[in-house]
Every structure is written in structure tokens, then in C-alpha cells.
C-alpha positions, -999 to +999 in steps of 0.1 A: +278-331-141+284-299-160+255-278-173+256-247-195+224-229-203+220-196-221+191-174-232+194-150-261+172-123-275+180-105-307+214-122-308+223-108-274+228-129-243+201-123-217+215-147-192+242-174-190+245-201-164+274-226-161+270-251-133+290-280-121+272-304-098+292-331-080+284-360-059+302-386-038+292-422-047+305-453-029+306-484-050+319-518-040+322-551-058+311-537-091+325-553-122+345-529-144+320-531-173+291-522-149+311-494-132+313-474-164+275-476-168+270-466-132+292-436-135+279-426-170+242-432-163+232-436-127+254-408-112+243-380-136+207-391-133+210-387-096+226-353-098+204-337-125+174-329-103+197-309-080+213-290-109+178-283-123+167-268-089+198-247-086+194-232-121+157-225-115+164-209-081+192-187-096+171-174-124+141-167-102+163-149-077+178-129-105+144-117-116+141-138-147+111-160-156+111-195-142+132-220-163+134-257-158+160-278-176+144-305-197+149-342-188+181-358-201+183-395-211+218-403-199+214-440-209+209-429-245+239-405-244+260-433-229+251-457-256+257-431-283+291-423-269+300-460-267+290-465-303+311-436-314+341-450-295+337-484-312+334-467-346+366-447-340+384-478-327+373-497-358+384-470-381+418-467-363+424-504-366+415-506-403+434-475-415+469-482-428+498-469-408+521-444-424 
């Protein structure tokens, strides 16, 4: 999970945080179509609270006001990405080859 958060005031950067949060997940006997959903939805949902806490702690320790990342709907993002991929695939298959 990669998170980038930035605060600006008068077009100047006040703070910038780039965070990569990783996890080790063991999955067995999961069908391929379900594996993509697990990796795209479950895993980032599990990691986000840790990333939110790290960012909040860093900013507080840096003397900035508290900041908490808003919730993210990874299921909606996954569905949107799948729809875009289907549209691109459909466009590629219908466009004539040169």
C-alpha cells in the first residue's frame, strides 16, 4: 500500500509524506478470480489502519496538527479498475490493426 499526502498553504508545501506499508499474507486454495479480489481489496483494507496511524504519529511528532487519512473504499476502487480494464480491452479488440 502506497500513500502520498501533502499539505499546502499559499501554494507552498507545508509537509509531504510518502509511505509504503507492506504486509505478508498467506493464502491457500483460493481460486484465481478470488485471489485478485483478496489482494486488491482485503489486503489494503487490512494495511490502511496501520498506514493511517504512522502518518498521524509522524505529523504529531513533527509538531503539526493531528491528521487522519480518510477511509478508502478499496472495493469500489477495485471495481472501477476492473471496469476500466474491460473497456480498454474492448476498445483494443474493436480497433482496426494498422
